[in-house]
C-alpha positions, 0 to 999 in steps of 0.5 A: 845991973843983972846981965843976960844969960847970953852974956854969961854964956859968952864967958864960957866959950872956948876951944874945948870940944869935949866940954858940953858947956863950951860947945853950947856957948860956941854954938849959941854965938852962931845962933842969930835968933838966940834971945840975947837980952833975956834973963827968963828961964822959961823964955830961953828954955822954950826957945832952945826946945823949939828952935835949936838942934845944937843942944843934944840934952836940955840938962846942959842948959839946966846946969849952965842956968844954975851956974848963971844964977850963982854967978849973977847974984 
């Protein structure tokens, strides 16, 4: 079974405040409205662009999404 992007993102959490992916994952943990069951790039991208202020640059999401795709085959 394919895991959701959120599930993958939770594997990236950690204490390193200089690692952009870890910061993204840590903040997503606190976001109760994050689309936790989605594996749709468009749905998650739209949500992040319209609803969050903890992601300074969508490139971070794009890079993390690529790793998600590679790890979720």
